[in-house]
mmCIF entry with sequence, helices, sheets and N, C-alpha, C, O atoms, coordinates in Angstrom:
data_MODEL
# 
_entry.id   MODEL 
# 
_entity.id                         1 
_entity.type                       polymer 
_entity.pdbx_number_of_molecules   1 
# 
_entity_poly.entity_id                      1 
_entity_poly.type                           'polypeptide(L)' 
_entity_poly.nstd_linkage                   no 
_entity_poly.nstd_monomer                   no 
_entity_poly.pdbx_seq_one_letter_code       MQRHSADYDPTHRVSRADALTAIAQAEDGIAKLEATTSKDRIAFAIQLLLKQRVS 
_entity_poly.pdbx_seq_one_letter_code_can   MQRHSADYDPTHRVSRADALTAIAQAEDGIAKLEATTSKDRIAFAIQLLLKQRVS 
_entity_poly.pdbx_strand_id                 A 
# 
loop_
_entity_poly_seq.entity_id 
_entity_poly_seq.num 
_entity_poly_seq.mon_id 
_entity_poly_seq.hetero 
1 1  MET n 
1 2  GLN n 
1 3  ARG n 
1 4  HIS n 
1 5  SER n 
1 6  ALA n 
1 7  ASP n 
1 8  TYR n 
1 9  ASP n 
1 10 PRO n 
1 11 THR n 
1 12 HIS n 
1 13 ARG n 
1 14 VAL n 
1 15 SER n 
1 16 ARG n 
1 17 ALA n 
1 18 ASP n 
1 19 ALA n 
1 20 LEU n 
1 21 THR n 
1 22 ALA n 
1 23 ILE n 
1 24 ALA n 
1 25 GLN n 
1 26 ALA n 
1 27 GLU n 
1 28 ASP n 
1 29 GLY n 
1 30 ILE n 
1 31 ALA n 
1 32 LYS n 
1 33 LEU n 
1 34 GLU n 
1 35 ALA n 
1 36 THR n 
1 37 THR n 
1 38 SER n 
1 39 LYS n 
1 40 ASP n 
1 41 ARG n 
1 42 ILE n 
1 43 ALA n 
1 44 PHE n 
1 45 ALA n 
1 46 ILE n 
1 47 GLN n 
1 48 LEU n 
1 49 LEU n 
1 50 LEU n 
1 51 LYS n 
1 52 GLN n 
1 53 ARG n 
1 54 VAL n 
1 55 SER n 
# 
_struct_asym.id          A 
_struct_asym.entity_id   1 
# 
loop_
_struct_conf.conf_type_id 
_struct_conf.id 
_struct_conf.pdbx_PDB_helix_id 
_struct_conf.beg_label_comp_id 
_struct_conf.beg_label_asym_id 
_struct_conf.beg_label_seq_id 
_struct_conf.pdbx_beg_PDB_ins_code 
_struct_conf.end_label_comp_id 
_struct_conf.end_label_asym_id 
_struct_conf.end_label_seq_id 
_struct_conf.pdbx_end_PDB_ins_code 
_struct_conf.beg_auth_comp_id 
_struct_conf.beg_auth_asym_id 
_struct_conf.beg_auth_seq_id 
_struct_conf.end_auth_comp_id 
_struct_conf.end_auth_asym_id 
_struct_conf.end_auth_seq_id 
_struct_conf.pdbx_PDB_helix_class 
_struct_conf.details 
_struct_conf.pdbx_PDB_helix_length 
HELX_P HELX_P1 AA1 GLN A 2  ? TYR A 8  ? GLN A 2  TYR A 8  1 ? 7  
HELX_P HELX_P2 AA2 ARG A 16 ? ALA A 35 ? ARG A 16 ALA A 35 1 ? 20 
HELX_P HELX_P3 AA3 SER A 38 ? VAL A 54 ? SER A 38 VAL A 54 1 ? 17 
# 
_struct_conf_type.id          HELX_P 
_struct_conf_type.criteria    ? 
_struct_conf_type.reference   ? 
# 
loop_
_atom_site.group_PDB 
_atom_site.id 
_atom_site.type_symbol 
_atom_site.label_atom_id 
_atom_site.label_alt_id 
_atom_site.label_comp_id 
_atom_site.label_asym_id 
_atom_site.label_entity_id 
_atom_site.label_seq_id 
_atom_site.pdbx_PDB_ins_code 
_atom_site.Cartn_x 
_atom_site.Cartn_y 
_atom_site.Cartn_z 
_atom_site.occupancy 
_atom_site.B_iso_or_equiv 
_atom_site.pdbx_formal_charge 
_atom_site.auth_seq_id 
_atom_site.auth_comp_id 
_atom_site.auth_asym_id 
_atom_site.auth_atom_id 
_atom_site.pdbx_PDB_model_num 
ATOM 1   N N  . MET A 1 1  ? 7.727   -4.804  4.684   1.00 0.00 ? 1  MET A N  1 
ATOM 2   C CA . MET A 1 1  ? 8.355   -5.103  5.882   1.00 0.00 ? 1  MET A CA 1 
ATOM 3   C C  . MET A 1 1  ? 8.219   -4.146  6.984   1.00 0.00 ? 1  MET A C  1 
ATOM 4   O O  . MET A 1 1  ? 8.233   -4.496  8.164   1.00 0.00 ? 1  MET A O  1 
ATOM 5   N N  . GLN A 1 2  ? 8.076   -2.847  6.560   1.00 0.00 ? 2  GLN A N  1 
ATOM 6   C CA . GLN A 1 2  ? 7.711   -1.869  7.592   1.00 0.00 ? 2  GLN A CA 1 
ATOM 7   C C  . GLN A 1 2  ? 6.375   -2.114  8.239   1.00 0.00 ? 2  GLN A C  1 
ATOM 8   O O  . GLN A 1 2  ? 6.209   -2.017  9.455   1.00 0.00 ? 2  GLN A O  1 
ATOM 9   N N  . ARG A 1 3  ? 5.441   -2.432  7.396   1.00 0.00 ? 3  ARG A N  1 
ATOM 10  C CA . ARG A 1 3  ? 4.147   -2.732  7.910   1.00 0.00 ? 3  ARG A CA 1 
ATOM 11  C C  . ARG A 1 3  ? 4.147   -3.809  8.841   1.00 0.00 ? 3  ARG A C  1 
ATOM 12  O O  . ARG A 1 3  ? 3.606   -3.678  9.939   1.00 0.00 ? 3  ARG A O  1 
ATOM 13  N N  . HIS A 1 4  ? 4.710   -4.865  8.493   1.00 0.00 ? 4  HIS A N  1 
ATOM 14  C CA . HIS A 1 4  ? 4.833   -6.041  9.261   1.00 0.00 ? 4  HIS A CA 1 
ATOM 15  C C  . HIS A 1 4  ? 5.476   -5.735  10.660  1.00 0.00 ? 4  HIS A C  1 
ATOM 16  O O  . HIS A 1 4  ? 4.977   -6.176  11.696  1.00 0.00 ? 4  HIS A O  1 
ATOM 17  N N  . SER A 1 5  ? 6.522   -5.015  10.644  1.00 0.00 ? 5  SER A N  1 
ATOM 18  C CA . SER A 1 5  ? 7.254   -4.742  11.899  1.00 0.00 ? 5  SER A CA 1 
ATOM 19  C C  . SER A 1 5  ? 6.384   -3.798  12.735  1.00 0.00 ? 5  SER A C  1 
ATOM 20  O O  . SER A 1 5  ? 6.279   -3.972  13.949  1.00 0.00 ? 5  SER A O  1 
ATOM 21  N N  . ALA A 1 6  ? 5.746   -2.779  12.084  1.00 0.00 ? 6  ALA A N  1 
ATOM 22  C CA . ALA A 1 6  ? 4.791   -1.916  12.898  1.00 0.00 ? 6  ALA A CA 1 
ATOM 23  C C  . ALA A 1 6  ? 3.587   -2.718  13.568  1.00 0.00 ? 6  ALA A C  1 
ATOM 24  O O  . ALA A 1 6  ? 3.143   -2.396  14.670  1.00 0.00 ? 6  ALA A O  1 
ATOM 25  N N  . ASP A 1 7  ? 3.107   -3.750  12.850  1.00 0.00 ? 7  ASP A N  1 
ATOM 26  C CA . ASP A 1 7  ? 1.999   -4.526  13.319  1.00 0.00 ? 7  ASP A CA 1 
ATOM 27  C C  . ASP A 1 7  ? 2.446   -5.492  14.391  1.00 0.00 ? 7  ASP A C  1 
ATOM 28  O O  . ASP A 1 7  ? 1.699   -5.673  15.353  1.00 0.00 ? 7  ASP A O  1 
ATOM 29  N N  . TYR A 1 8  ? 3.602   -6.129  14.308  1.00 0.00 ? 8  TYR A N  1 
ATOM 30  C CA . TYR A 1 8  ? 3.839   -7.247  15.140  1.00 0.00 ? 8  TYR A CA 1 
ATOM 31  C C  . TYR A 1 8  ? 5.067   -7.109  16.044  1.00 0.00 ? 8  TYR A C  1 
ATOM 32  O O  . TYR A 1 8  ? 5.233   -7.916  16.959  1.00 0.00 ? 8  TYR A O  1 
ATOM 33  N N  . ASP A 1 9  ? 5.947   -6.099  15.817  1.00 0.00 ? 9  ASP A N  1 
ATOM 34  C CA . ASP A 1 9  ? 7.008   -5.829  16.679  1.00 0.00 ? 9  ASP A CA 1 
ATOM 35  C C  . ASP A 1 9  ? 6.753   -4.732  17.722  1.00 0.00 ? 9  ASP A C  1 
ATOM 36  O O  . ASP A 1 9  ? 6.661   -3.560  17.358  1.00 0.00 ? 9  ASP A O  1 
ATOM 37  N N  . PRO A 1 10 ? 6.639   -5.075  18.972  1.00 0.00 ? 10 PRO A N  1 
ATOM 38  C CA . PRO A 1 10 ? 6.248   -3.990  19.925  1.00 0.00 ? 10 PRO A CA 1 
ATOM 39  C C  . PRO A 1 10 ? 7.425   -3.072  20.144  1.00 0.00 ? 10 PRO A C  1 
ATOM 40  O O  . PRO A 1 10 ? 7.228   -1.985  20.687  1.00 0.00 ? 10 PRO A O  1 
ATOM 41  N N  . THR A 1 11 ? 8.669   -3.440  19.750  1.00 0.00 ? 11 THR A N  1 
ATOM 42  C CA . THR A 1 11 ? 9.829   -2.473  19.922  1.00 0.00 ? 11 THR A CA 1 
ATOM 43  C C  . THR A 1 11 ? 9.974   -1.663  18.799  1.00 0.00 ? 11 THR A C  1 
ATOM 44  O O  . THR A 1 11 ? 10.764  -0.722  18.862  1.00 0.00 ? 11 THR A O  1 
ATOM 45  N N  . HIS A 1 12 ? 9.310   -1.884  17.734  1.00 0.00 ? 12 HIS A N  1 
ATOM 46  C CA . HIS A 1 12 ? 9.497   -1.117  16.508  1.00 0.00 ? 12 HIS A CA 1 
ATOM 47  C C  . HIS A 1 12 ? 9.065   0.375   16.720  1.00 0.00 ? 12 HIS A C  1 
ATOM 48  O O  . HIS A 1 12 ? 8.002   0.651   17.277  1.00 0.00 ? 12 HIS A O  1 
ATOM 49  N N  . ARG A 1 13 ? 9.875   1.261   16.284  1.00 0.00 ? 13 ARG A N  1 
ATOM 50  C CA . ARG A 1 13 ? 9.645   2.668   16.416  1.00 0.00 ? 13 ARG A CA 1 
ATOM 51  C C  . ARG A 1 13 ? 9.776   3.309   14.987  1.00 0.00 ? 13 ARG A C  1 
ATOM 52  O O  . ARG A 1 13 ? 10.553  2.881   14.133  1.00 0.00 ? 13 ARG A O  1 
ATOM 53  N N  . VAL A 1 14 ? 8.954   4.358   14.822  1.00 0.00 ? 14 VAL A N  1 
ATOM 54  C CA . VAL A 1 14 ? 9.124   5.112   13.550  1.00 0.00 ? 14 VAL A CA 1 
ATOM 55  C C  . VAL A 1 14 ? 9.111   6.559   13.847  1.00 0.00 ? 14 VAL A C  1 
ATOM 56  O O  . VAL A 1 14 ? 8.363   7.081   14.674  1.00 0.00 ? 14 VAL A O  1 
ATOM 57  N N  . SER A 1 15 ? 10.045  7.218   13.070  1.00 0.00 ? 15 SER A N  1 
ATOM 58  C CA . SER A 1 15 ? 10.234  8.643   13.341  1.00 0.00 ? 15 SER A CA 1 
ATOM 59  C C  . SER A 1 15 ? 9.034   9.384   12.708  1.00 0.00 ? 15 SER A C  1 
ATOM 60  O O  . SER A 1 15 ? 8.310   8.836   11.877  1.00 0.00 ? 15 SER A O  1 
ATOM 61  N N  . ARG A 1 16 ? 8.854   10.633  13.129  1.00 0.00 ? 16 ARG A N  1 
ATOM 62  C CA . ARG A 1 16 ? 7.760   11.437  12.416  1.00 0.00 ? 16 ARG A CA 1 
ATOM 63  C C  . ARG A 1 16 ? 8.043   11.558  11.042  1.00 0.00 ? 16 ARG A C  1 
ATOM 64  O O  . ARG A 1 16 ? 7.107   11.438  10.252  1.00 0.00 ? 16 ARG A O  1 
ATOM 65  N N  . ALA A 1 17 ? 9.227   11.787  10.611  1.00 0.00 ? 17 ALA A N  1 
ATOM 66  C CA . ALA A 1 17 ? 9.578   12.029  9.214   1.00 0.00 ? 17 ALA A CA 1 
ATOM 67  C C  . ALA A 1 17 ? 9.262   10.796  8.505   1.00 0.00 ? 17 ALA A C  1 
ATOM 68  O O  . ALA A 1 17 ? 8.614   10.876  7.462   1.00 0.00 ? 17 ALA A O  1 
ATOM 69  N N  . ASP A 1 18 ? 9.641   9.673   8.945   1.00 0.00 ? 18 ASP A N  1 
ATOM 70  C CA . ASP A 1 18 ? 9.318   8.374   8.244   1.00 0.00 ? 18 ASP A CA 1 
ATOM 71  C C  . ASP A 1 18 ? 7.808   8.140   8.054   1.00 0.00 ? 18 ASP A C  1 
ATOM 72  O O  . ASP A 1 18 ? 7.321   7.677   7.022   1.00 0.00 ? 18 ASP A O  1 
ATOM 73  N N  . ALA A 1 19 ? 7.082   8.519   9.196   1.00 0.00 ? 19 ALA A N  1 
ATOM 74  C CA . ALA A 1 19 ? 5.618   8.303   9.102   1.00 0.00 ? 19 ALA A CA 1 
ATOM 75  C C  . ALA A 1 19 ? 5.059   9.277   8.069   1.00 0.00 ? 19 ALA A C  1 
ATOM 76  O O  . ALA A 1 19 ? 4.170   8.885   7.313   1.00 0.00 ? 19 ALA A O  1 
ATOM 77  N N  . LEU A 1 20 ? 5.502   10.458  7.996   1.00 0.00 ? 20 LEU A N  1 
ATOM 78  C CA . LEU A 1 20 ? 4.942   11.475  7.108   1.00 0.00 ? 20 LEU A CA 1 
ATOM 79  C C  . LEU A 1 20 ? 5.321   11.049  5.719   1.00 0.00 ? 20 LEU A C  1 
ATOM 80  O O  . LEU A 1 20 ? 4.540   11.273  4.794   1.00 0.00 ? 20 LEU A O  1 
ATOM 81  N N  . THR A 1 21 ? 6.454   10.457  5.518   1.00 0.00 ? 21 THR A N  1 
ATOM 82  C CA . THR A 1 21 ? 6.835   9.959   4.179   1.00 0.00 ? 21 THR A CA 1 
ATOM 83  C C  . THR A 1 21 ? 5.991   8.838   3.757   1.00 0.00 ? 21 THR A C  1 
ATOM 84  O O  . THR A 1 21 ? 5.581   8.781   2.598   1.00 0.00 ? 21 THR A O  1 
ATOM 85  N N  . ALA A 1 22 ? 5.706   7.940   4.633   1.00 0.00 ? 22 ALA A N  1 
ATOM 86  C CA . ALA A 1 22 ? 4.829   6.796   4.206   1.00 0.00 ? 22 ALA A CA 1 
ATOM 87  C C  . ALA A 1 22 ? 3.344   7.212   4.000   1.00 0.00 ? 22 ALA A C  1 
ATOM 88  O O  . ALA A 1 22 ? 2.623   6.614   3.202   1.00 0.00 ? 22 ALA A O  1 
ATOM 89  N N  . ILE A 1 23 ? 2.929   8.232   4.730   1.00 0.00 ? 23 ILE A N  1 
ATOM 90  C CA . ILE A 1 23 ? 1.644   8.819   4.441   1.00 0.00 ? 23 ILE A CA 1 
ATOM 91  C C  . ILE A 1 23 ? 1.484   9.409   3.098   1.00 0.00 ? 23 ILE A C  1 
ATOM 92  O O  . ILE A 1 23 ? 0.488   9.248   2.392   1.00 0.00 ? 23 ILE A O  1 
ATOM 93  N N  . ALA A 1 24 ? 2.620   10.164  2.762   1.00 0.00 ? 24 ALA A N  1 
ATOM 94  C CA . ALA A 1 24 ? 2.652   10.915  1.450   1.00 0.00 ? 24 ALA A CA 1 
ATOM 95  C C  . ALA A 1 24 ? 2.718   9.846   0.319   1.00 0.00 ? 24 ALA A C  1 
ATOM 96  O O  . ALA A 1 24 ? 2.162   10.068  -0.757  1.00 0.00 ? 24 ALA A O  1 
ATOM 97  N N  . GLN A 1 25 ? 3.352   8.756   0.538   1.00 0.00 ? 25 GLN A N  1 
ATOM 98  C CA . GLN A 1 25 ? 3.512   7.778   -0.515  1.00 0.00 ? 25 GLN A CA 1 
ATOM 99  C C  . GLN A 1 25 ? 2.099   7.109   -0.647  1.00 0.00 ? 25 GLN A C  1 
ATOM 100 O O  . GLN A 1 25 ? 1.615   6.928   -1.764  1.00 0.00 ? 25 GLN A O  1 
ATOM 101 N N  . ALA A 1 26 ? 1.487   6.771   0.417   1.00 0.00 ? 26 ALA A N  1 
ATOM 102 C CA . ALA A 1 26 ? 0.079   6.169   0.302   1.00 0.00 ? 26 ALA A CA 1 
ATOM 103 C C  . ALA A 1 26 ? -0.815  7.109   -0.405  1.00 0.00 ? 26 ALA A C  1 
ATOM 104 O O  . ALA A 1 26 ? -1.490  6.697   -1.348  1.00 0.00 ? 26 ALA A O  1 
ATOM 105 N N  . GLU A 1 27 ? -0.874  8.405   -0.002  1.00 0.00 ? 27 GLU A N  1 
ATOM 106 C CA . GLU A 1 27 ? -1.757  9.260   -0.685  1.00 0.00 ? 27 GLU A CA 1 
ATOM 107 C C  . GLU A 1 27 ? -1.525  9.491   -2.125  1.00 0.00 ? 27 GLU A C  1 
ATOM 108 O O  . GLU A 1 27 ? -2.450  9.712   -2.906  1.00 0.00 ? 27 GLU A O  1 
ATOM 109 N N  . ASP A 1 28 ? -0.180  9.435   -2.499  1.00 0.00 ? 28 ASP A N  1 
ATOM 110 C CA . ASP A 1 28 ? 0.152   9.521   -3.881  1.00 0.00 ? 28 ASP A CA 1 
ATOM 111 C C  . ASP A 1 28 ? -0.337  8.323   -4.691  1.00 0.00 ? 28 ASP A C  1 
ATOM 112 O O  . ASP A 1 28 ? -0.854  8.482   -5.797  1.00 0.00 ? 28 ASP A O  1 
ATOM 113 N N  . GLY A 1 29 ? -0.168  7.101   -4.125  1.00 0.00 ? 29 GLY A N  1 
ATOM 114 C CA . GLY A 1 29 ? -0.674  5.915   -4.659  1.00 0.00 ? 29 GLY A CA 1 
ATOM 115 C C  . GLY A 1 29 ? -2.121  5.914   -4.842  1.00 0.00 ? 29 GLY A C  1 
ATOM 116 O O  . GLY A 1 29 ? -2.600  5.511   -5.902  1.00 0.00 ? 29 GLY A O  1 
ATOM 117 N N  . ILE A 1 30 ? -2.877  6.351   -3.851  1.00 0.00 ? 30 ILE A N  1 
ATOM 118 C CA . ILE A 1 30 ? -4.373  6.412   -3.940  1.00 0.00 ? 30 ILE A CA 1 
ATOM 119 C C  . ILE A 1 30 ? -4.740  7.412   -5.067  1.00 0.00 ? 30 ILE A C  1 
ATOM 120 O O  . ILE A 1 30 ? -5.581  7.114   -5.916  1.00 0.00 ? 30 ILE A O  1 
ATOM 121 N N  . ALA A 1 31 ? -4.142  8.519   -5.061  1.00 0.00 ? 31 ALA A N  1 
ATOM 122 C CA . ALA A 1 31 ? -4.390  9.508   -6.148  1.00 0.00 ? 31 ALA A CA 1 
ATOM 123 C C  . ALA A 1 31 ? -4.158  8.960   -7.570  1.00 0.00 ? 31 ALA A C  1 
ATOM 124 O O  . ALA A 1 31 ? -4.957  9.172   -8.482  1.00 0.00 ? 31 ALA A O  1 
ATOM 125 N N  . LYS A 1 32 ? -2.999  8.227   -7.719  1.00 0.00 ? 32 LYS A N  1 
ATOM 126 C CA . LYS A 1 32 ? -2.742  7.653   -8.991  1.00 0.00 ? 32 LYS A CA 1 
ATOM 127 C C  . LYS A 1 32 ? -3.801  6.521   -9.385  1.00 0.00 ? 32 LYS A C  1 
ATOM 128 O O  . LYS A 1 32 ? -4.205  6.386   -10.540 1.00 0.00 ? 32 LYS A O  1 
ATOM 129 N N  . LEU A 1 33 ? -4.185  5.775   -8.387  1.00 0.00 ? 33 LEU A N  1 
ATOM 130 C CA . LEU A 1 33 ? -5.218  4.826   -8.686  1.00 0.00 ? 33 LEU A CA 1 
ATOM 131 C C  . LEU A 1 33 ? -6.543  5.363   -9.051  1.00 0.00 ? 33 LEU A C  1 
ATOM 132 O O  . LEU A 1 33 ? -7.235  4.785   -9.889  1.00 0.00 ? 33 LEU A O  1 
ATOM 133 N N  . GLU A 1 34 ? -6.947  6.500   -8.430  1.00 0.00 ? 34 GLU A N  1 
ATOM 134 C CA . GLU A 1 34 ? -8.176  7.149   -8.624  1.00 0.00 ? 34 GLU A CA 1 
ATOM 135 C C  . GLU A 1 34 ? -8.173  7.806   -10.044 1.00 0.00 ? 34 GLU A C  1 
ATOM 136 O O  . GLU A 1 34 ? -9.213  7.999   -10.673 1.00 0.00 ? 34 GLU A O  1 
ATOM 137 N N  . ALA A 1 35 ? -6.876  8.148   -10.522 1.00 0.00 ? 35 ALA A N  1 
ATOM 138 C CA . ALA A 1 35 ? -6.751  8.855   -11.801 1.00 0.00 ? 35 ALA A CA 1 
ATOM 139 C C  . ALA A 1 35 ? -6.897  7.875   -12.943 1.00 0.00 ? 35 ALA A C  1 
ATOM 140 O O  . ALA A 1 35 ? -7.063  8.298   -14.087 1.00 0.00 ? 35 ALA A O  1 
ATOM 141 N N  . THR A 1 36 ? -6.843  6.628   -12.687 1.00 0.00 ? 36 THR A N  1 
ATOM 142 C CA . THR A 1 36 ? -6.901  5.614   -13.863 1.00 0.00 ? 36 THR A CA 1 
ATOM 143 C C  . THR A 1 36 ? -8.400  5.361   -14.211 1.00 0.00 ? 36 THR A C  1 
ATOM 144 O O  . THR A 1 36 ? -9.324  5.776   -13.510 1.00 0.00 ? 36 THR A O  1 
ATOM 145 N N  . THR A 1 37 ? -8.549  4.677   -15.304 1.00 0.00 ? 37 THR A N  1 
ATOM 146 C CA . THR A 1 37 ? -9.903  4.409   -15.788 1.00 0.00 ? 37 THR A CA 1 
ATOM 147 C C  . THR A 1 37 ? -10.462 3.295   -14.929 1.00 0.00 ? 37 THR A C  1 
ATOM 148 O O  . THR A 1 37 ? -9.712  2.606   -14.237 1.00 0.00 ? 37 THR A O  1 
ATOM 149 N N  . SER A 1 38 ? -11.748 3.114   -14.967 1.00 0.00 ? 38 SER A N  1 
ATOM 150 C CA . SER A 1 38 ? -12.330 2.037   -14.116 1.00 0.00 ? 38 SER A CA 1 
ATOM 151 C C  . SER A 1 38 ? -11.892 0.713   -14.726 1.00 0.00 ? 38 SER A C  1 
ATOM 152 O O  . SER A 1 38 ? -11.686 -0.248  -13.983 1.00 0.00 ? 38 SER A O  1 
ATOM 153 N N  . LYS A 1 39 ? -11.748 0.622   -15.971 1.00 0.00 ? 39 LYS A N  1 
ATOM 154 C CA . LYS A 1 39 ? -11.250 -0.668  -16.702 1.00 0.00 ? 39 LYS A CA 1 
ATOM 155 C C  . LYS A 1 39 ? -9.857  -1.009  -15.988 1.00 0.00 ? 39 LYS A C  1 
ATOM 156 O O  . LYS A 1 39 ? -9.632  -2.142  -15.563 1.00 0.00 ? 39 LYS A O  1 
ATOM 157 N N  . ASP A 1 40 ? -9.018  -0.052  -15.891 1.00 0.00 ? 40 ASP A N  1 
ATOM 158 C CA . ASP A 1 40 ? -7.676  -0.400  -15.435 1.00 0.00 ? 40 ASP A CA 1 
ATOM 159 C C  . ASP A 1 40 ? -7.692  -0.646  -13.869 1.00 0.00 ? 40 ASP A C  1 
ATOM 160 O O  . ASP A 1 40 ? -6.863  -1.393  -13.350 1.00 0.00 ? 40 ASP A O  1 
ATOM 161 N N  . ARG A 1 41 ? -8.541  -0.075  -13.233 1.00 0.00 ? 41 ARG A N  1 
ATOM 162 C CA . ARG A 1 41 ? -8.729  -0.444  -11.676 1.00 0.00 ? 41 ARG A CA 1 
ATOM 163 C C  . ARG A 1 41 ? -9.330  -1.815  -11.600 1.00 0.00 ? 41 ARG A C  1 
ATOM 164 O O  . ARG A 1 41 ? -8.966  -2.553  -10.685 1.00 0.00 ? 41 ARG A O  1 
ATOM 165 N N  . ILE A 1 42 ? -10.176 -2.209  -12.434 1.00 0.00 ? 42 ILE A N  1 
ATOM 166 C CA . ILE A 1 42 ? -10.734 -3.574  -12.341 1.00 0.00 ? 42 ILE A CA 1 
ATOM 167 C C  . ILE A 1 42 ? -9.686  -4.623  -12.698 1.00 0.00 ? 42 ILE A C  1 
ATOM 168 O O  . ILE A 1 42 ? -9.583  -5.683  -12.081 1.00 0.00 ? 42 ILE A O  1 
ATOM 169 N N  . ALA A 1 43 ? -8.896  -4.264  -13.751 1.00 0.00 ? 43 ALA A N  1 
ATOM 170 C CA . ALA A 1 43 ? -7.799  -5.149  -14.097 1.00 0.00 ? 43 ALA A CA 1 
ATOM 171 C C  . ALA A 1 43 ? -6.761  -5.336  -13.019 1.00 0.00 ? 43 ALA A C  1 
ATOM 172 O O  . ALA A 1 43 ? -6.263  -6.433  -12.766 1.00 0.00 ? 43 ALA A O  1 
ATOM 173 N N  . PHE A 1 44 ? -6.447  -4.173  -12.373 1.00 0.00 ? 44 PHE A N  1 
ATOM 174 C CA . PHE A 1 44 ? -5.504  -4.227  -11.256 1.00 0.00 ? 44 PHE A CA 1 
ATOM 175 C C  . PHE A 1 44 ? -6.064  -5.005  -10.103 1.00 0.00 ? 44 PHE A C  1 
ATOM 176 O O  . PHE A 1 44 ? -5.305  -5.719  -9.448  1.00 0.00 ? 44 PHE A O  1 
ATOM 177 N N  . ALA A 1 45 ? -7.346  -4.918  -9.806  1.00 0.00 ? 45 ALA A N  1 
ATOM 178 C CA . ALA A 1 45 ? -7.968  -5.610  -8.619  1.00 0.00 ? 45 ALA A CA 1 
ATOM 179 C C  . ALA A 1 45 ? -7.991  -7.051  -8.966  1.00 0.00 ? 45 ALA A C  1 
ATOM 180 O O  . ALA A 1 45 ? -7.767  -7.837  -8.046  1.00 0.00 ? 45 ALA A O  1 
ATOM 181 N N  . ILE A 1 46 ? -8.248  -7.557  -10.248 1.00 0.00 ? 46 ILE A N  1 
ATOM 182 C CA . ILE A 1 46 ? -8.195  -8.901  -10.527 1.00 0.00 ? 46 ILE A CA 1 
ATOM 183 C C  . ILE A 1 46 ? -6.871  -9.510  -10.463 1.00 0.00 ? 46 ILE A C  1 
ATOM 184 O O  . ILE A 1 46 ? -6.701  -10.640 -10.007 1.00 0.00 ? 46 ILE A O  1 
ATOM 185 N N  . GLN A 1 47 ? -5.818  -8.687  -10.968 1.00 0.00 ? 47 GLN A N  1 
ATOM 186 C CA . GLN A 1 47 ? -4.433  -9.042  -10.764 1.00 0.00 ? 47 GLN A CA 1 
ATOM 187 C C  . GLN A 1 47 ? -4.035  -9.352  -9.380  1.00 0.00 ? 47 GLN A C  1 
ATOM 188 O O  . GLN A 1 47 ? -3.330  -10.319 -9.096  1.00 0.00 ? 47 GLN A O  1 
ATOM 189 N N  . LEU A 1 48 ? -4.508  -8.500  -8.517  1.00 0.00 ? 48 LEU A N  1 
ATOM 190 C CA . LEU A 1 48 ? -4.166  -8.652  -7.056  1.00 0.00 ? 48 LEU A CA 1 
ATOM 191 C C  . LEU A 1 48 ? -4.844  -9.887  -6.474  1.00 0.00 ? 48 LEU A C  1 
ATOM 192 O O  . LEU A 1 48 ? -4.240  -10.593 -5.666  1.00 0.00 ? 48 LEU A O  1 
ATOM 193 N N  . LEU A 1 49 ? -6.061  -10.157 -6.860  1.00 0.00 ? 49 LEU A N  1 
ATOM 194 C CA . LEU A 1 49 ? -6.818  -11.304 -6.380  1.00 0.00 ? 49 LEU A CA 1 
ATOM 195 C C  . LEU A 1 49 ? -6.168  -12.575 -6.825  1.00 0.00 ? 49 LEU A C  1 
ATOM 196 O O  . LEU A 1 49 ? -6.022  -13.528 -6.060  1.00 0.00 ? 49 LEU A O  1 
ATOM 197 N N  . LEU A 1 50 ? -5.775  -12.577 -8.090  1.00 0.00 ? 50 LEU A N  1 
ATOM 198 C CA . LEU A 1 50 ? -5.205  -13.828 -8.730  1.00 0.00 ? 50 LEU A CA 1 
ATOM 199 C C  . LEU A 1 50 ? -3.801  -14.086 -8.042  1.00 0.00 ? 50 LEU A C  1 
ATOM 200 O O  . LEU A 1 50 ? -3.434  -15.229 -7.771  1.00 0.00 ? 50 LEU A O  1 
ATOM 201 N N  . LYS A 1 51 ? -3.029  -12.954 -7.771  1.00 0.00 ? 51 LYS A N  1 
ATOM 202 C CA . LYS A 1 51 ? -1.717  -13.174 -7.208  1.00 0.00 ? 51 LYS A CA 1 
ATOM 203 C C  . LYS A 1 51 ? -1.870  -13.770 -5.834  1.00 0.00 ? 51 LYS A C  1 
ATOM 204 O O  . LYS A 1 51 ? -1.048  -14.605 -5.454  1.00 0.00 ? 51 LYS A O  1 
ATOM 205 N N  . GLN A 1 52 ? -2.924  -13.375 -5.023  1.00 0.00 ? 52 GLN A N  1 
ATOM 206 C CA . GLN A 1 52 ? -2.975  -13.920 -3.671  1.00 0.00 ? 52 GLN A CA 1 
ATOM 207 C C  . GLN A 1 52 ? -3.397  -15.435 -3.828  1.00 0.00 ? 52 GLN A C  1 
ATOM 208 O O  . GLN A 1 52 ? -2.905  -16.252 -3.049  1.00 0.00 ? 52 GLN A O  1 
ATOM 209 N N  . ARG A 1 53 ? -4.211  -15.810 -4.716  1.00 0.00 ? 53 ARG A N  1 
ATOM 210 C CA . ARG A 1 53 ? -4.604  -17.207 -4.776  1.00 0.00 ? 53 ARG A CA 1 
ATOM 211 C C  . ARG A 1 53 ? -3.475  -18.120 -5.239  1.00 0.00 ? 53 ARG A C  1 
ATOM 212 O O  . ARG A 1 53 ? -3.456  -19.299 -4.886  1.00 0.00 ? 53 ARG A O  1 
ATOM 213 N N  . VAL A 1 54 ? -2.527  -17.593 -6.029  1.00 0.00 ? 54 VAL A N  1 
ATOM 214 C CA . VAL A 1 54 ? -1.339  -18.384 -6.457  1.00 0.00 ? 54 VAL A CA 1 
ATOM 215 C C  . VAL A 1 54 ? -0.449  -18.543 -5.370  1.00 0.00 ? 54 VAL A C  1 
ATOM 216 O O  . VAL A 1 54 ? 0.072   -19.644 -5.193  1.00 0.00 ? 54 VAL A O  1 
ATOM 217 N N  . SER A 1 55 ? -0.166  -17.455 -4.508  1.00 0.00 ? 55 SER A N  1 
ATOM 218 C CA . SER A 1 55 ? 0.892   -17.566 -3.512  1.00 0.00 ? 55 SER A CA 1 
ATOM 219 C C  . SER A 1 55 ? 0.474   -18.444 -2.337  1.00 0.00 ? 55 SER A C  1 
ATOM 220 O O  . SER A 1 55 ? 1.255   -18.641 -1.406  1.00 0.00 ? 55 SER A O  1 
# 
C-alpha cells in the first residue's frame, strides 16, 4: 500500500525515518534472498510468476 501511495498519490509524504526503515527492510530482504541456495531462489521466482498468472 505504501508503494502504491508513493507512486500514485501526489499528496503522499514519507518521513525520513519511515524511508530509512523501508530501505533497511528492503536491504534485509535482498540479503536474505542472496543467502539462499540457487535452487530456493528459482523456486521462489517460479512461485511469484505463477501467483501473478493466477491473479
